[in-house]
C-alpha positions in Angstrom: -0.1 0.1 0.0 1.4 3.1 -0.8 0.6 6.2 1.1 0.9 10.0 0.0 1.4 12.6 2.8 1.1 16.0 1.9 2.7 19.3 3.2 1.2 22.3 2.3 3.5 25.5 3.1 4.0 29.3 3.2 6.9 31.4 4.7 7.9 28.6 7.2 11.6 28.8 7.0 11.8 28.2 10.7 10.1 24.8 11.2 9.7 23.4 7.4 13.0 21.3 8.0 11.7 19.4 10.6 8.5 18.7 9.4 10.4 17.0 6.3 12.7 15.2 8.5 9.5 13.8 10.0 8.4 12.2 7.3 11.7 11.0 6.2 12.2 9.3 9.6 9.2 7.0 9.1 10.2 3.6 9.2 7.1 2.2 6.3 9.1 2.2 3.1 6.3 3.1 0.5 5.4 6.7 1.4 5.2 9.4 -1.2 6.2 12.7 -0.2 4.3 15.7 -2.3 5.1 19.4 -0.7 3.1 22.1 -2.0 4.6 25.9 -1.3 2.8 28.8 -1.8 5.3 31.0 -3.3 7.2 31.3 0.3 9.5 34.6 0.0 11.2 34.1 3.4 13.8 31.2 2.9 11.4 28.4 3.0 12.1 27.5 -0.8 15.7 26.8 0.1 15.2 24.6 3.1 12.7 22.5 1.1 15.4 22.4 -2.3 18.0 21.0 0.3 15.6 17.8 0.5 14.8 17.9 -3.4 16.2 14.4 -3.9 14.1 13.0 -1.1 10.9 14.6 -2.0 8.6 13.1 -4.9 6.3 16.3 -5.8 7.1 19.5 -4.9 5.8 23.0 -6.9 6.0 26.4 -5.5 3.5 28.9 -6.4 1.1 31.4 -5.4 -2.3 29.7 -4.7 -5.7 30.9 -3.8 -5.6 29.3 0.1 -4.6 26.6 1.9 -7.6 24.3 0.6 -6.6 25.2 -2.9 -2.9 23.9 -2.1 -4.3 20.7 -0.2 -6.3 20.2 -3.8 -2.9 20.4 -5.7 -1.6 17.7 -3.9 -4.6 15.5 -3.9 -4.9 15.8 -7.7 -1.1 14.8 -7.9 -1.0 12.0 -5.7 -0.4 8.8 -6.7 -1.0 6.5 -3.5 -3.5 4.4 -2.3 -4.4 6.1 1.0 -3.6 10.3 1.6 -2.8 11.5 4.9 -1.6 15.3 5.5 1.0 17.0 7.5 1.3 20.5 7.9 4.5 22.5 8.0 4.4 23.1 11.5 3.6 19.6 12.6 5.5 16.0 13.1 4.6 13.2 13.2 3.9 11.0 16.8 7.0 8.6 16.4 8.6 7.0 13.4 6.6 3.7 13.2 3.1 6.2 12.8 2.7 5.5 9.0 3.4 1.7 9.6 0.6 1.6 12.6 -1.8 3.4 10.2 -1.4 1.1 7.2 -1.5 -1.9 9.5 -5.0 -0.3 10.6 -5.9 -0.1 7.4 -5.3 -3.7 6.6 -6.9 -5.1 9.4 -10.1 -2.9 9.2 -10.5 -2.6 5.1 -11.3 0.6 5.9 -11.8 3.8 3.7 -10.8 6.4 6.6 -8.9 5.6 9.4 -8.6 8.5 12.0 -6.7 8.6 15.5 -5.6 10.9 18.1 -3.6 14.0 18.0 -1.5 16.5 20.4 -0.9 20.2 20.2 2.1 21.3 21.6 4.2 24.4 22.5 6.1 26.4 19.5 9.3 26.5 20.9 9.5 23.1 23.4 7.5 20.6 21.4 8.1 18.2 24.4 5.7 20.4 26.2 1.7 19.4 25.3 -0.5 22.4 25.1 -3.8 20.4 24.2 -4.8 17.0 24.0 -7.3 15.8 20.9 -8.3 12.6 21.8 -11.5 10.6 20.0 -13.3 7.5 20.0 -15.4 5.0 18.1 -17.3 6.6 15.7 -20.9 7.0 16.2 -23.4 9.4 13.9 -25.3 11.0 17.0 -21.7 12.6 18.0 -21.6 15.0 15.0 -24.5 16.9 16.7 -22.6 17.3 20.0 -19.4 18.7 17.8 -17.9 15.8 17.8 -14.8 15.6 14.7 -11.6 14.2 14.7 -8.8 16.2 14.4 -8.4 16.5 10.8 -4.3 15.5 10.3 -5.3 12.8 12.2 -7.5 11.5 9.3 -6.4 9.3 6.6 -8.3 8.5 3.5 -8.0 6.1 0.7 -7.8 8.2 -2.6 -11.1 7.0 -4.2 -13.0 8.4 -1.2 -12.0 11.7 -3.1 -12.4 10.7 -6.4 -15.8 9.4 -5.5 -16.9 12.2 -3.4 -14.8 15.3 -4.0 -11.9 17.4 -3.0 -12.0 20.0 -0.7 -14.5 23.1 -0.8 -12.4 26.4 -1.7 -15.5 28.5 -0.9 -14.6 28.1 2.6 -11.7 30.0 3.3 -11.0 28.5 7.1 -13.0 25.5 7.7 -13.2 23.5 4.5 -11.5 20.5 6.5 -14.4 20.4 8.8 -17.0 20.5 5.7 -15.3 17.7 4.2 -15.1 15.9 7.4 -18.7 16.0 7.8 -19.0 15.0 3.9 -17.1 11.3 5.1 -18.5 10.8 8.2 -22.0 11.2 7.6 -21.7 9.1 4.6 -22.7 5.7 5.8 -21.0 4.2 2.4 -17.4 5.2 3.5 -16.3 2.9 6.1 -14.3 4.3 9.1 -11.6 2.8 11.7 -10.5 4.4 14.9 -7.1 3.9 15.3 -6.5 4.4 19.3 -2.8 6.0 18.8 -1.6 9.6 19.1 -0.3 10.0 15.6 0.6 14.0 15.2 1.8 16.4 16.8 0.9 20.1 16.1 2.4 23.5 17.0 -0.3 25.2 18.8 -1.1 28.7 16.6 -2.3 27.5 13.2 -4.6 29.7 11.0 -7.8 28.2 12.4 -6.6 28.7 16.5 -6.0 32.5 16.0 -8.4 34.2 18.2 -9.0 37.1 15.5 -10.2 34.3 13.1 -12.8 32.6 15.6 -15.9 34.3 14.9 -15.3 33.6 11.2 -14.7 30.4 11.4 -17.7 30.1 13.8 -19.8 31.5 10.9 -18.4 29.2 8.6 -18.9 26.1 10.7 -22.8 27.1 11.3 -23.0 27.4 7.4 -21.4 24.2 7.2 -23.6 22.7 10.0 -26.7 23.6 8.5 -25.7 22.1 4.9 -25.6 18.8 6.9 -28.5 19.4 9.1 -27.0 19.3 12.5 -28.1 21.7 15.1 -26.9 25.0 14.5 -25.7 26.9 17.6 -26.3 24.0 19.9 -23.9 21.9 18.1 -21.4 24.9 17.7 -21.2 25.3 21.5 -20.4 21.7 22.1 -17.8 21.9 19.1 -16.3 25.2 21.2 -17.0 23.6 24.7 -15.3 20.5 24.0 -11.8 22.2 23.8 -11.9 22.8 27.2 -11.0 19.8 29.0 -8.6 19.2 26.1 -6.8 22.2 27.4 -7.0 21.8 31.0 -6.1 17.5 31.1 -2.4 18.0 29.8 -1.8 20.7 32.5 -3.1 18.7 35.3 -1.9 15.4 34.3 1.5 17.0 33.0 1.1 14.8 29.7 4.6 15.0 27.5 4.9 14.0 24.2 7.3 11.8 22.8 10.3 13.3 21.1 
């Protein structure tokens, strides 16, 4: 089984090398790596070029946003399964993709999802927020449940059959496509009870000034999928509170 990993990046000179190394350090040997750069101007391109021989597909050009960039990656991916690793992020351990592939093989699923961690920007062993998950029940969706997007791995045929990211949503298209998958009974899902990704806290949708915009897009998406509007949104936001509190209470640390 070939696994395509897509990294989209724009002006992340400081951390893109660590992201790339995280992919290259995976013990699973059938990985196709695609890097989609939005025309960075800060030295990111030079960092990527130093790994050019180990990257299967690389393009650097202006795009129309993060979801347009992701769609470029998906269209050029040739793997059986597609996963996303953003430029600020790392796989949890070198065996992560091996565990994901094993989950696909055991379950025969179309989609495998897992658990993720948000870590400090500088000290990536310091967990700021835990994002757990659990076996899926459709009723969970009305209570704001959705897996962390970068823990979701999907067979390429799912994109081919049900479509790419909707670039009409500038910040919440990952939520829309997740609901597209999780409301579809024809897509077989499997929960992998493992931490698979570490994300530096402070991504696009975690910026406080963009939370109102994100919530408005979330409400549009909830209406589209016949969820309970403000009720669902309140639960979706409220679910974050224990995610932040638990690491502080337990002192949970991420693996190196």
